[in-house]
N, C-alpha and C positions, 0 to 999 in steps of 0.2 A: 525714430529714424524718418529723414523726410522721404515724401513719396518720389520714387525713380531714383533714389541714391543706391548707389552700388555697396551691397554689405561688404564690410573690412574683413571679418574673420579673423583667423590667426595663424601664424606660420610657425612650425615646429621644426628645428634642426636636430639631428641626431648625430652621436659621435661617441667613440670609446670601444673597447673590445672585451668589455667585461660581459659576464654571463648572467643570463637573466631569464627564467622562463616566461614564455609570452604571455600567458592568460593574467598573472598577477602582474606584468608591465601594461597589458592592454586596459585593466581594472585603472591603474594610477592615471594613466594617460586620458581615458574616457573621463574619469572624474574630474580632473584639471580642465579638459576643454568645456565640460556643461557649467564649470564655476567661471570659466572666463568669456565664452561668448555664447549667444543663442543657438537653438537648434538649426534655425534656417540660415545661420551664417558659415560660410565655408571654412573648412580647414584644410591646411596644407603641410605636408612633411617633406623634409629635405634629407636625403641620406648621401653620405660619402661613399663611393663605389671604387675604392682601391684595394690592393693585395693587402697592404700593411693595414688598413681600418676597417674595412667590412669583414664582420663576424657572422657567426650562426644566429647569434641573438638579433642583429639587425635585419638579417635574412628573414628570420620570422616575423619582424614587424613592418617589413615592406610586403610581405605575404599577408599579414592582418590588414594592411591600408589597401590592398587590392581586394580582398573580401569584402571590406566595409565601404568600398566604393570613395575611398579617399585619396584625392589627388596628391600624388607626390613626384619629386624631382630628385635627381640624383646629379652628384658632382663627381667627375673622373678626371684621370690625366691621359694623355696620348698612349702612354704605356700600357694601361689598364683597360682602355676603352673596348677592346675586342677579345678580352677574356672569356673563355667558354662560362665559368663559373659565374660571371655576372651579366649573362645574356638574359635571363628571365626577368631579373630585376629592371635591368635597363629597358627591354621591351615593353613592361608596363609603366615606365614612367611617362609622365606628360611632357617633361623636358629635360634635355641632358645637357650640362656645361662640362666642355674639355678644357680643362686649365693645367696648369703647373703647380699652382700652390692653392690646395683644395679649401684650407682654414681660412684663406683671404676672401675667396670667393663666397663661403659659408657665411663668413661675417657680413659681407656686402648684402646678401640676400636678406638676413636677419633684420639689418639695420634698416633697409629700404621698406620692410614690411609695415604696415598700421600697427599691428601687435604681433610679437614674437617671443621666442622663448627657446634656450637649448637645454635638451635633456641628454646626460651623460650616463653610458654605461661604464662606471668606473672599473679600472683594471689596476688592482693593487701593485702589479709588477711594473707599472708605468707612473707611478706616482709623481715623480718630477717632471716628466714630459706633460703629463695632464694638468698638473698645476699651472705650468707655463703656458699650455694651449687656453685653459679655462679663464686665466688671468687676462689675457687679450680680448676675450668676448666681454668679460666683466667690465674691463676698461672702456669697451664701445658702448657701455649702457644696456647690455642685452642681459635679460633675467636667465640664469644659469641654475640647473638643478640636477641633483645626483638621483637619476631613476632607479639606481640599486638601493638607495636609502630612503625610499620613500618620497623622493621628490623634495628632499633638504635643499634649501637654496644655498648655493656656494658663493663665496666672496673671497677677496683676496686675503682676507685675515685668516682663513682657514688653515692655511699652509703655516703661516707663522704662529697661529695659536697652538697648532700641534707640535711645533718644535720647541714653544715655551714650555707646554704641557711636559713633553719629555724631560727639559731640563729641570724642571720643579720636581719631577718624579724623582730624577737620580740624586737632587739636594735632599730631598725628603729620605731617600732611602739612607744616604750617608748619615743623617741625623738620628735616623732610626738605629743604625748599627752603634753609633756612638753612645747613645743612651742605654743600649743593651749591654754593652761593654761595661758602663759605669755601674750599672745594676748588678752585673756579676761579681765586679769587685766588692760592692758592699755587701753583698750576700757572703762572700768568703772572709770579709772582715768579722762580721756579726758572729759571735758564737751560737751555735745551734742548740735549742733547749732541747732537753731530754724528754722523750715521750712520757707520757704519764704510764706508771705501773699498770698493767691489767690486772683486773681484780676478776678473779673466778667465779661464777655464779652456778648454783647448783640447782638440780631438780629433786623433787621427792623421790623419783625410781632411782636416781643416783646416790643419794643418800643412803637409801634402804638397802642399797648393794653393798655399802661399806661396812667395816667393823665400827664396833663402839669406841674404840680409841680414835681411829680416823674421824668419825663424827665429833669426837670430843675435841679434838686439835681445831677443826673447821669453826666450832664455836668459840674456843678462845680467842683465835684470830679474828673473829667478829667483835670480840669485847663481850662475849654472853657467859654467864655463870655456867660452870659446869653442872649437869644435872645427872641423877642417878640413872632415871630413866631415858633410856635411847630415843625414845618417840617424843618426849619432850623436848630433847635437844633439837631434833629434826624440825619441829613447830617452831622453835624459837630462830633457827637459821633461816628457815623460809620466810618468817615475819620480817627478820632483819634485811633480807634480800628483797622486799616488796612483793613477796609472793611466789609460787613455783616458776622457775625460769631456766632455760637449757643452760648448760654448762658452755662457757666462752669457747667458740670453735666447734662446738659439737651441734648435732640436731636436735630439735626440741622433743623430749619423751613425755607423753601425757601421763599423768598420775593414773594408778591402777584403781578402779571403783569395784567394790565387791558388790556382788548382787545376790542379795538373800533370798532364796527362792520361798514362793507361798506354800503354805500347809495345803495339802490335798481338801479339807474343809473350807477352807478360804477360796481356794480356786472353783470349787463348785458353786460356792454362793456368787462369786463373781459372774460366772458363765450365765447361771440362772437369772441375775439381775440384767446381764447384757440382753439376754435373749427376750425378757419382757419388755425391755425398752424399745427391740426392734419390732416387735409384735405391735406395741401400741402406736408407734409412729406408722407402720404399714397401714394399721385399721385407719387411721386419721386421714392419712393420704388418699384411699380408695374412697371414703366417705366423701371428701371434699370433691374428687373427681366426678362421683356420681351426681351430686348436687350440681355442678357445673354443666354437665351434658344435660340432665334434665333442663335448666334454663335455657341454654342452646337450642334445643328442640323446639321448647314453646316458642322462643323468638322466630324461628325459621317459619313455624306454622303461620304464624302472622303476616308474614313477608307476600306480598303481591306482586309476583313476576309479571312484567309486562313483555309479552313475546310478539308485540306488533312489530314488524320490521320497521326500520327508518327508512323514510324517503330519501333516494339518492340527491346528493347535493349535486347543484348545477357546477359544472367545470368555470373556474375564474377565466375570464379573457386573458389571452397573452399579451403583455405589455409589448407596445409598439418599439422597434429597435430604436435606440437612440443614434443620432447622426455622429459619426465618426470626428473625433477630435484631432486637432494637428499634435503632433508630438512634443512632449514639454522637455524632453531629454534626448540626447543623441546617444546610438547604441552602435558600439563597434562591435565586429566578430570576432569569437573566441576561435581558439584551436580546437580542430574536430578531431 
């Protein structure tokens, strides 16, 4: 920037009656200003101050501007200039415009500014009205952004694009319904295949509870030759089924395993052998521990401890304070 030249800065207009918390809105505004202008360049806000347009969210932004020492102006009309609810905001404004057409005055201010933008607090209940208002600012070459949608830039094509998208959605829904109906007709026309017959699967526990005749019938159904011994037929059935399994639809029953108790002489021999094993392990453990403690004591005797206190270290000189640097980012005040 040439020496002596007046910084241009940026002018931001606000409109809309949408609702938004002031801190998230402040974060977005702060980030956009820091990306657009330098910290030493001024920023100016412009608010509409009328009964129909000024909302609690805009009031919070005006309060944030006063706390951040941001210059702001207000545009009002003769009917609203003396409203008690607007007195605090109006008294903090650097300039007031008393006009009949608020949006024409806002457009003129933003067009005349060296750099400007319009941030909208979008209200879904005023879609048609806001689309018309925003379209005029876009036609005037002003950058328009939706503050409630992370500063998404708006254009003339937004409203038309939404209408086309809705039309396409309806057409796609009609096509999907037609395809669904055609698919249902095809399903009714095609004969349904019979479900495969369920094959019962038996476990050993279930087979052992059955009579000899029942086990024999099951073996014959599986194509097995009948056996005189019931146990042989059970083994053949389990092998044909791929091993012991639970019956279809029933819970799995585990095969019973018979445990044969040991004879008293065998029990005594086992306990005696187990006791000898424990005694041998304990003796080896304590012998190894004793050898380790002996070696540790020998090592500690040879260590020479230096008990001389260390000399105190001289304190390092404190670093000289660095000169303050100029801020590299503008910071706006948050709500308290």
